N, C-alpha and C positions, 0 to 999 in steps of 0.2 A: 621595446624597441629597439630598431636596428638602427646602427650607423653605419650609412652607404660613403664612400670614398669620394672623399672632395673632387673638384677640377676636369670639368673635359678641354679637350684641345678650342681656343679661340679663332673664328673665322670671321678671323674678325677681320582786246576786244574794234578786230576792225570794226566803228559804230558812230552811227553821226546822232547826235542827240538834240533835242526838243522838248522845252517843256509845257505844259499844261495847252495844247492848243486849242483855241475855243472852241473849235466846230467839235473835239472829241470831249466826251464826257463817261464816268466809270460807270461800266457794268454791274460794280454793286453797291447796295447802301449803302457796305462799311466802307467803303472807299468816296469820301466827301470829302469837301471845303480843300485843303490842301493837299488831295491829291497831285503827287507826282507824279508822270509821263514822260518814257525815255524811247525811241526806237532805234534797233539796234539789228545789223544784217549778221546773223549767225556765224563765227569767223567758221575753219576749217576744225579748228582746236575743240574747238564745240559740236560737233558733229556725234552725234550717238550717243550724244549726252544727257543722262536725266534732266529736265529742266528747272526742277529742285534745285539740285545740285549747280546748274549753270548758274542759276540768279545769286548763290550765293559770291562766284566772282563778277559777274556784269554790276550790280550792285549793290554789294559788298551787305548785305544784311546777313542774317545769322540763317542757318535749315531750317530753326523751327518756322521763323518768320516768313521764309521763302514757301513755304507749304500753307501756309496764314494767308498771302497771296495770290497763292494758286488757288484755294479753294474758294476764293472769294468771285473769282474770275478775273482778276487781275493780269492774265496772261494770255498774248494772241500768236500763232502763229502763220503767217498768212492771212488774217482773219476767223482764226478757228480757235474758240477757248479750249484751252491747255488742261490737262489733269497732271498730277507732280509726278505719277509715272512716266506720262509721254517724253518723247528723247526727241532732241532738234535736230533738224535739217540744215547744214551747212548752205549759205547763201539764202537762208528764207529769211524774211523781214518779221523781225521778234518785237512784241509793242510789250511793254510794263508798265500799270499803275498802279501805284502802292502812295502810302503815309509813311514819311519820314521819320521814324521813331528818335526821340533826345537821346543822344549817344549815353551810353552808363558812364557814369565817376568814379573816382578816387575817393573811397570817405574814409580818412583816419579812425581807426577802429584797435581798442585794446581786444586782441585778442589770448585766451589762456592756451599756456602751451607753446605757446610760437616761441622758437629756439632759436638764436644768430651762434651758427658754427661760427662762422671767420665774416670777416670786414676788415676791408683796405678800402685803398682809393677806387681805385676801381671797380671789385665787385662785392656783392652780400652774398653767402651762404646763409641759408634757413634749413630749420626744420620743419616742415609743413606739417600740421596736424591736422587731425579727419577731419573732414567738415568745413574745410578752408578751399575756397577756391583761388587758382593763381592769377585769377585778375575781375575784375568786376566784367558784367557780360547781361542782353538782354534778358530779363526769367527767370535773374539769379538776384536772393536779396538776403544771402546770409555776406558771412564776414570773408576777407581775400589777400591774398598774399600783398599785394601793393598797400593797402589798406592799413593790417598788422606795420608793413613799413614806414607808414607814413606818421601813424599813430607814435609811434616810437622815434620819428623824427629825423629820417633816414632819408635825402636826397637820391632821385634816381634818374637814369639816365632818361633824354628827352625822345630820345628815337622810338620807333615804331606809332602806332595808333598811341592817342591822348591815355583810353581805356585801358593799355597795354605798353606804357614805357617800360623799358628794361627788361619785358619777357622774353628770355631769350628758351626758354624750353615749357612743358608745363604738368602739372600732377593732375588728376582724376581730384576732384575735391573729397573722395571717397577713400583716397590714397593717400598716406600719410610718408613720411621719409624730404629724404634732403633735396635742395633745389638749389639753386644758383640763378641770383637777379645782377641784371650791369646795371654799373653807380658812373662809370661813364658811358662815351659816344664809343670813344673806339675798341672798347671791352663788349658793349653790345654788338657792333658790326662785326668781331672778330670770333667772340662767343657763338654766333649764329651762323658762320661762318664752321666752324668747326661742328656744331649739330647738322648741318647741311648732308659736312665730309663725311658722315660716321666718324669722324675723330676722336668720342668722348666716350667712355664705358662707362654702362649704365646699368648697376647689380642692384636683383631686386630681389630680396625676399617671401617667396606666397606658399599657403600650404591651401594646398588642393585636396579635393574628392576622394578618397578612392588610392591606385595607386601605380603611378605611369607605367607603361614598360611600350619600353626600357626604362629603366632607372634615367636614366643619362640620353637625352638626344637633342633631338632640330627639331624645328616645326619652320617648315618653308609653305604659308598659305597665303592668298594676297585676300587684303584685307578692306571692307565698301560698305555703304550703308546694306543695311538688313534690307532687301525688299517685301519685308512683313511688316517690318516697325520703322516710323520716324524717327526713332531716334535712338534705336539699338544699330549694333556692329555686327559683321558677323565672315563669315571667311566665303569668299564671291569670286567667281571666273574675273571678271569686270575690274577687280577688287586693286590696291595700290597693293607692292611687292611688299613682304613683311617676312621677316625672318628671326625665329627669339630660339636661344641655348637654354638648356635647362640640366639642373642634376639634381640628384636627389640627398639633400640633407639627412632627415631623420624620417623615417618610417613610420608612422603609427596604425591601430587599430581600422580605423575607418582613415586615416588620409595622411598625407606626405607631407613634410616642407622642405619647400624650393627652392634652391637656388636659380635665377635668372638673369640673367643677358642680352642683352636688345640689341640685337644688328641694327635692329631701323626701328622709329616713335610711329606708328602710325594710334591714333585714338585708339583706348581700349584694346592695345595688342597682347599682352599677356592673359586681358580678359578671355579675350574671345579664342585664343589660341587656345587656351585649356579647355575649354566649354566646348570647341571644334573635337577635342581630343576625349571626350566625356570624362574630363576631369575638371569640373567648373570651381574654382577658387569659393573658398568655405566665405558663405558668408554672403556670397553673389547673387541673392534670389534674382536679381536683373537675367543673369546670366545659364539659369535652373541649377541654381545651388539648392541643396535639400534646407527647408524652412525652418524644420525641428533641431537638425546638428546645427542649425546657426544659432537658434534658441539655448539651447542647452551649453554653448560655449558663450554667450553671452554677447551673440555678435550683433549688431547694426552696419555693417558695412561688409566688404569684401576683405579678409584676408590678405593684403598686400601692402608691401611695404618698403620704400624706397632706401635701400640702405647703403649705398655707395657713389658714387658720384668722383669720376676725376675726369681734370681738366686741361690743356696747357693753357697755364695764366697767361692773360693775353700781354701784363705788362713784364713776367718777366723770362718769360715764354717757359718755362720749367710745369713737368707733369707733375699736378697736386692733386690731391685725392679727399673730400670729405665724406666721412661716413656718420648715418644718424643712426639712434638706440630705435626700438620698438618701441611706438605707444604703448601704452597702460593695457588698453584694452586688446591689441593683440599677447599682450604678454601673455596676460591673465588667459586668453581663449587656449595662447598653447601650453600651459603648466595644464588646464583642464584635459586637453589630450593627454600628456603625461600619466596624467592619474589611473 
């Protein structure tokens, strides 16, 4: 086992709406009864944007449900039925027909290994176990951070969509570690601003396959939807700007423990960037990790943990930092690598 030197420098709808016109009928048998219909004139900002991505913004559905609507023949552009990979044209008429789903609800739940790291009138900081989503969403039936907090009797800020009230940032359900949730309305708006303006320091540890070369560096690659998958992300030319700084903490025979600092916060950013370097996070079979190594280490998810979060406290305006210890499964996997 080789110890490496730590720390690298920080660089740190214009739209017209009409509902259920009687002369119009759904094109698909799956879209019946309470089908909703809306007309849009495609704005310039959505020109050349994939239709599935545009629906997320225009009608507020998830990407996966947008794909379902399109597959059911529920989207037309100037009278032409679209496919999910088709792109919009500014000024064209877009017709969308779909059945609205009941929004997900926060259900108070007891979550094992859910820890409160800090609590005051404005924020609550938690250590999220793996297998827990940040908030309820369509298609997710497992525990959530908001459900766990409700189960403990916490009152959270009412800002934001009902199922995401108080949430100012998220961790993947398979990623453990430190998260902050807003309790006051001012804290919600101020923390959202800090994350948007990149004033928050976010440190992660991950174990990746192989040995990155160089041992420390920066990955600058735009991230967007993987054109070959409806639910994965990838480094793509038309993706969103994404920067990841990394440095080696420990080098093992077949893997490396890295410290990661995120300059941006894209979905799956660390997992996508490391996989793009041919060093996927150990255990992350979704992004190409060796399943045999995952099995040998007893991992059923990616080795990825949010170890530190530094923010400016909304009330005191002082910089505060919170840390989270490795989850049990990650610590045990690390011990197996050392042996």
